[in-house]
Structure formats: C-alpha cells, structure tokens
N, C-alpha and C positions, 0 to 999 in steps of 0.2 A: 668570782663568776669570769669576769674578764682574764684573772690569772690561769686560768684551767685552760683558757681559749688560746693564751699565748703559749705557754708551755705544749701545748698541743699542735701550735702552727710551726714553733722551735723544732719537736721532735719531727715530726712529719717533713717535713721539709728536708731532713738526712735521708729520710725513706724512701719517697720519691725518685724515681728515675727517670721519669717523663715529664713534662711540663702538663700538669692539671690545672685546666683553663678554671675549676672551681675553687682551687688552693688558690690559685694569683688576687682571685676576686675576695676570700673569702681575708685575704692577707689585707685586702685595702679596707675591707670594712674591719676588722678588727683595728688597723689602727686609725680609723677614722672615728671607731666609736669610744678607744681611750684616749682617745685626744680630746675629744668634744666634750666640751663643758667645764673641764678640766684646769683651774686657775693654777699657773706653774710659775714661777718666778720669775720669767719675763710678761708672762701672760697680764700684769699688771698695767705694767710698763709702756707695752706695744697698744691696751685697749687708751689709754690716757692719749696716748700720741694718734692713735687713729679717728677717736671721735675728734680730737682737736681739727686732723686734719679736715675729715668729714663736713665739720661746719665751715669750710671755708676758709682756713687759715694754711697759712705758710710756712711750713716745716720740713728740710732735705736734711736735717742732720742721720738721719736715718738710712740716708740713699736717694737721692733723684727718682730713679723708678720703683722704687719700694713707696714713696710718699705719690707719686703717681697712681701705683696699685689700689692704695689706700682710697684717695681720692674720686677713683674710678666704682669701688666696691660701695665704696660711700653715696654714691651717685644713685647704686642700683637697690638701695635702701637697707644692704645685709648690718649687720654687725658685725661685733670684731671676730666674737666667735666662730660665726658662719665664713667669714672671710680666711682665718687661720684653715679650719677645716679644706675651702676650697685651694688654697695654697699647698699645705701637705699631699692633698688628690692627684695636683698639676705634676709635682716634684715626683711622683711617687711612678707617673706616667711618664715624663721625663726620663726618668733612671731607668725604665722598663726599655724606652727604644733604647737608650745607649746601650746595656747590655746585647741587645738583640745584635747592634752593630759592631762589638765585640765576637761573639759565640757563632762558630759554623752550626752549630742547631740550638733549639730552644731548650735543651736533656739540659739537668743540673742547672735551671733557673730558682726552681724552688730551696737549692742549698742555698744559693746567693741570698734569699729571702728569711732563709734561717738564719743566717749569718750577720744578714741587718739587724735581725729583733734583737740578739743578743748585743751586739755593738754596730752603731752606734746611734738605733732609734730613740734611745730615752731622749739622749741628746739632743738628737736632729727634732723628735717634738715639741723640746725647748726654748731652741736657737733655730724657730723657724725659720726668720730668713735668712741666716745661713744658710738652712736645707734647701732652699729655694735655690741659692746661688751656685750650691756645690751642686746640685742637679743638672743646672747649665753646665757648671763647667766641665763636669762629666760628658756628658752630650758631645762637648766641644774636643775632646781627646781625641776621639775618631778622626778628626780632621788633621791633627798634628802628625797622628801616628802615618798619615800619607807622604808624610815627607816633602810637600812640594809648597811652592807658593802661594795657591790658591787654596789649599788647607791653611798653611801660616797665618794665613790673614784670615779666614773663616773661625779659626781658632782666638786669633786677637781681638777679636768683634765680637763672640762669645764672654772672652774673659773679660770685656771693658764694660760689654752687658751685664755679668753677674756682679761687678764689680761696684756697680750703679745699685745694686739691691746690697750688696756687703762687701763694702769695700778692702778685706782684709783678701780678697780673691784676687788683687792686683799682681800680690806676691806671684803667682803660677806663668806672670810674662816671664819669667827666666826660663822655664821651659823650651824658649826659643832656642836656647844654649844647648839644647839635646846633642844637636848633632855635630859639636864642637867638646863634648867631655871629653872624650879622649885623649885630646889634647894638652889640659890643663886637668887633668885627673890626679896626677901623682901630686898636683900642687893642693889640692881642693883641701887635703887636713890642713896645713900651713893658712889657707886663707881664713878656714875658718876659725880657728887657731884664734888670730890674729883679731877677726871682728868677735869674736865672745871677749876679748881682751877689751877692745876699745869700747865694746858694751857694758860690758863691765866698770870702766873708770871712766871710760867720756861718753858717759850718755847721751850727752846734747848733739852728738854726732849723728847718733841713730835718730834721735827725734827732729833734727833737721831734715834728714833723709824722709822720713814719714811723711811730714807734711807736705810733702810732695806729692801726697798720692791720699791722705785719711784727713778726714774731715778734724776742724781742730778741737772739739768737742769729744769725738773719739782719742784724740791722741790725748787728750786728759786723763780719760776713763784709763784709756791702756798703758800709758807709760808714765802717768804720776800718781796712781792708785797706789794706797797702801798696800794693797792685795800682792805683792810682791813673790817672785817662783823662790821656793825653797829647797832646798839641797836635793831631799827627796824628789822632789818636783825635775829637776832637773837631771837627778839617775832615771827616772821614769820613764824623761822626753828620750834619752840616748839609747836609751834599751828599747824602747820602740822602735826609736829611725836605726840600729843597728840589728835588730828583727829583720825589719823592712827589705833592709839594703842586703840581708844574708839569704831570705829566703827568695827574692827575685834572682840574686845571682842564681840560687844551685836551680831553680828554673830554668832559669836562660841556659845554662852550661849544660844541661840535660840534652837539649838538642830534640828535645820532642815538640817542645810547643813551636809556634812560628815564630822566625828569627827576630824579624821586626818588631813583633809587638811583646817577646821577648828581651831585646834589648832598650826598649822602650821603656818597658815598667823597672829596669834595674838605674838605667840612667837617669830617670824620674823622683828616684829614691835617692839616686847621691845626690841632688840637688837640693832633695828636702832639708840634709844639713847643713842647707844656710837659713834655714828655718832656725837653729839653736840659739843663733848670738839675739836676736830677741825675745825669744821663751823665757828671758831673765827677768823681764819688765812685768809680765803680768802670765799665769799659768793659763789665761783663756787664750792665750794667742795662739797656741797649739793646738788649736782647732783646726789652723790651718790644715795641719797634715791628715785630717780625716777624711776627705776625700782620696788618700791614697788607700783608704780599708774597702773600700769599694772597688778599687781597681785590683787589689790582693785577689777579693774575694771573685772578681770576673777569671782573673788568669788563674786562679786555682781549679776553675770548672774549665777555662782551655783546657790545662793541663790534662786532666780525667778524662776530658774528649781526646784527646788526640793520644793518648797513650793508654798501652794496654796493661801494665803493669803499674798504675800509677805511685809510686812510691819513690822518696828523697833519698838521696844518699848522706846523712847529716852530718856523721862523725866517721872515718873509716869505712867499718865495713856495717854499721848499724842506720839503719832506714825505717823513715817513718812513712805512715798516709797521708799525704797531702788532704783529704780531710780530716785528718783527726788533728794535721798541725793547726791548719785555719782554724776548725772548732778552739782548740785550745788556746789561740792566739786572739780571738774574740772574746774569750772568758776573761784573758788576760784583759782585754781594752775597756772592758765591762766592770773589772774589778780596781783598774790604775784610775779613770776617767770618771766615775760615775758611783760605783757602791760603794767603796772605801769611803768616799767625802762628801757624796750627795746621795744617800738612799731615799731619802724621801721622793727623788725626784721618781724612782721606779714606785715606791709604794703611792704616789698620787693618782698614778695612771691605771696601776693594776688592781687597788685596793679602794677608788674612790665610790 
C-alpha cells in the first residue's frame, strides 16, 4: 500500500504544474506514515540514547542541541518514535519555508517533492539527526545568498546551531569563501589534490584538524573505523561532484536564471570538492554533500520558471530538458547511495 502511494506521489509531482495544497499535505502524511514505527538501522541506537537522556542522564556525543531536544521531548512524555516523527515533520516544514524563500512563485514545488521522494528521502528518514540539521542549513542559505555582513552572520549562527545537532554541518562554514572563489579557482584542483594526498598518506593531520570541530567519539567512528571508502566509492563521489559542478555551470551560463543565485550555486559546488579529501576515511562522510541535491532541485525549478524553453545545451547541439536531467540524476543518487548497497532501507519503509 505504501509503495503504491509512494509511486503515485512521485509521478504526480512531475505532472502538477501548480502548487496543490492537498498534494503537499499528502506528501507529509505519506512520509510520516512510512517512517513511523519502522525500526531502521539507526532507530535502536537513537532510541537507547533517547531513553538514557530521558531518565535524566547527560549524553552530548550526538550534539548538545540534540541532547536538549531529547530531554525536552522526554519531559513531555514522548517515546522516541513520536519524537522522531515530530522532528521529521518540523524538518519538512523548514525545508518548505526555505523553498519559498528561493522561488519566485510556488509553482514547481510538487516537482521538488517528487525529486526529494526519489533521493534522498530514505536516507533522511534513517539519518534523522542529519536531516534536521540539513533543513536548518538549507534555510540558512538564503541569508548567505544576500552577500552582506548581516546575512553572513545569520548564516554562521544557523550553521553553528545545525552543527550542535550534527557536527558535520561545520563543513559548510567554508561557504563564507564564496565571494573569493574567483581569486583561487584556478588553484583549486592543485589544492584538492594536495589535500587528498595528505589524507591518504598522512591521515593524522586530517584527524587533528577534525578534532577541533567533532566530538572525540565521532572521530573514532568516522576516521578510525574499518569501513574505509573503496575505489568505487571514490569514483562515485568524484562523478557526483563533477556532475553537480557541470549542471550548475550550465544553468549559470545560460543567463536565464537569476545571476546571483546561479553564481552562488556554481561556486558552492566548486567548494564542495574540498569534501573529497576526507571522504577517503569513511563513505558516510559524503552525506555532507546531500544538501546540495535539495539546492539543485530548487535551482532547476527556478530555471523552468524563468525560461520559455527550459532546455540546456549539454554537448554541441544536443539539448536536454532540465526536469528530465534532474529526474535521471535523482535516480542515479538513489542507485548510487541507497539501492545498490542498502536496498533494505527502501524495503523496510515501503513494505513494512
């Protein structure tokens, strides 16, 4: 039943040209139902921590803000399943608010939800703590886009807040460098290559830097576990980073989309290449790139809203409709990061 509702929501989102309130409400209900009561791979671990904090114990390894949220929910008498459901709904509302801040109109929002349902929905339902932090980050991008001191400080504060929920969001402080990207853009391949070599041959340097931002126990989890990123994982990461850089450059150069927004997305995806050196340690680190999927979906909608002919020139005279490209990319994301290695995630949510 859930699988049928899921497929209906995915395909109807591509067909709807205007915002449909019932569709949006239906998406939230669908996500709420398929996540509630499903014991995914992180559920039991988070439940143990939640119950431990609920009993009045101190535990901040998963983030100070997350611990306070657990404490408050425990005080209200909620069990972990209910707490998780509330966190997911709040995250969806924040994302919805973020979408509206970037778009000229609400048309096209169903397309965003359809892409989101394909990828990264199932990972976000499992990694709920990252999902909540991700939604705050997405909301914060609108302030950084303004490119003024007030906007930058609001963005920094929201990144710090999100980092107190999931420390990996600290990485996005690098986006403060966006106004200066043009000055060192030509040197970036060299810088990224040097950092990759250092991470591979002198990992202690990367670890010592990470300890400045990440809890010691999480350092042990991501930098010293046996779950190293294999050759295929590195290639997938490189292909993903390149694909995002390619499409955002094409959209920016089309001069159809708002120049400031297009330039922001292109430069932010340039800076995402600095993620590659630390991906060597653990494939889970690449989750940091996931917010850029949501931003790309938003950019695709913005592009179709401003263009009478939403086609991109990919190679010489070959063009592709932006929605078709994004749809295929979302499927690639699902295959590369969920289905191939963790189909049980999808199976548990849709067929439980």
